[in-house]
N, C-alpha and C positions, 0 to 999 in steps of 0.2 A: 858391825850391829846394825842394818838396813831398815830404817825405820820412813812407813810413808806417812805421805803430807796427809790428814785430815781433811775433809772436803771442809767442814764448818769455821775450820780457822784458814783455808787460805778465804772462804769468802770476808770472813769478818778481817784479816790485813788489805784484800782488797778496799770494803766499801769503807776502813774506815781511813784510807788513803785518801779520799775526796775531800774528807772534810781538812784536811793541813794545811796549814798556816804561812807557805813560804812564796811572798812578794817579791822577795830581789833572787831569790835561788832559781825559783820557779819548779824548787825539786821537790817532788813530794812524794814523800815516805807511809806506808801503814808499816803498823806493828800488830803481832794478833801475841800473845804470850799465854802457853796451855799451863794451870797449876798440874802438882800431877795427882792431885784430885779430880785433874776433869775441865776447873773453870776456865774460861776467856776473859780474858782484861786485853782493853784493844788502845795502840796510841798511834800516835798522827805527828810530824814533828811541826812547832811553833816558833817560826822563825822571828829573829829581831835585827832591826838595822846593827843593833853592836853585836855584830855575829857568833859571838863568844858569850852571850846570854842568851843563844836560840837552846831548843830543848827536842833533843833526838825524840824518833820515835820511839825508839827501843826504849826508853828509858822513862819517857810517861806511862808505856806499859807496865814499866818496872814501879813502876812510881802507885800507880792504880794500884796495884796487884797489892801492896805491900801496907797499901793504906788500909786496903779489907782485911787487914793480916794472913798475907798468904804470905810464906818464904821460900816456898818449894817448886821449883821449875823442872818440866821434861821437856817442852819444844816450843818453838819461835819461829813464827812466819815473818819474814823481812819482804814486804814488797816494793820494788822503787826499778824506774827507767834503767833498764840494763843489768839489774839483780844484783848492787855491789851487796859489799861485806859491811856490819856493824863499822862507825870509827873505832879507835885506841878507847877513847872514854866509856862507850858502849860495852865496850868487851871488859872493862875492868870492873865496869859497876856489874855488870850479870856475872860477872867468875865469882863476886861476889855471895853473891846466894846459891851458885849450883855449875857446879867446875862440870856437872854432865849434861848437856846442853844440847841437843839436836837443832841448828838454824836453817830454817829452810831459806834459798835467798831465790825469792819471784822476780826474774821480768818480766813485769808490763805491758814491754813491746811485742811480747811474745804469746802466744794463749797456752796457757797450761796445762788447760783441758784438751786440748787437740796435741798434748806431747809437745810443748813450747818448754820453755828454759827454767829451768827448776831445778837446783844445786842445793843438796843435803852435804852442810859442814859441821863439824863437832868443839862448839866452843872452845875444848884447849887447842883444836888445831891453830883455830885463830886466837889465841892466847898462850902460845906455851912457855913453859917455865913459870905459870901463876903457880903460887906456894895454895898447898894443901889444906882444906878447910876444916 
């Protein structure tokens, strides 16, 4: 299944990335999570000098959506330098809510508007063997 990257979701991830608090790694991450009914929730990474207490952008967006009463999601955009995949903890938390989630990995170092690097991957590919909900 090929899903196109919605412009509003891309812009949400790019904009919220600028709000990231990353004084230690200087690695800014923005995430935009879309519910199955079309609402968009944003999250950015919030670092802590105790790295284990850092909040990833994906989980921040998911937490905001869950706090607003949403439980079903279909698209996630993650904007980073290099277009990296979510960490293992984020994968596990995301699969708790949606095994069928299309994840767009956006490399902000390249212009997605000009055909730059945007990769699409399914969450199930990122966390193989996860239990069926």
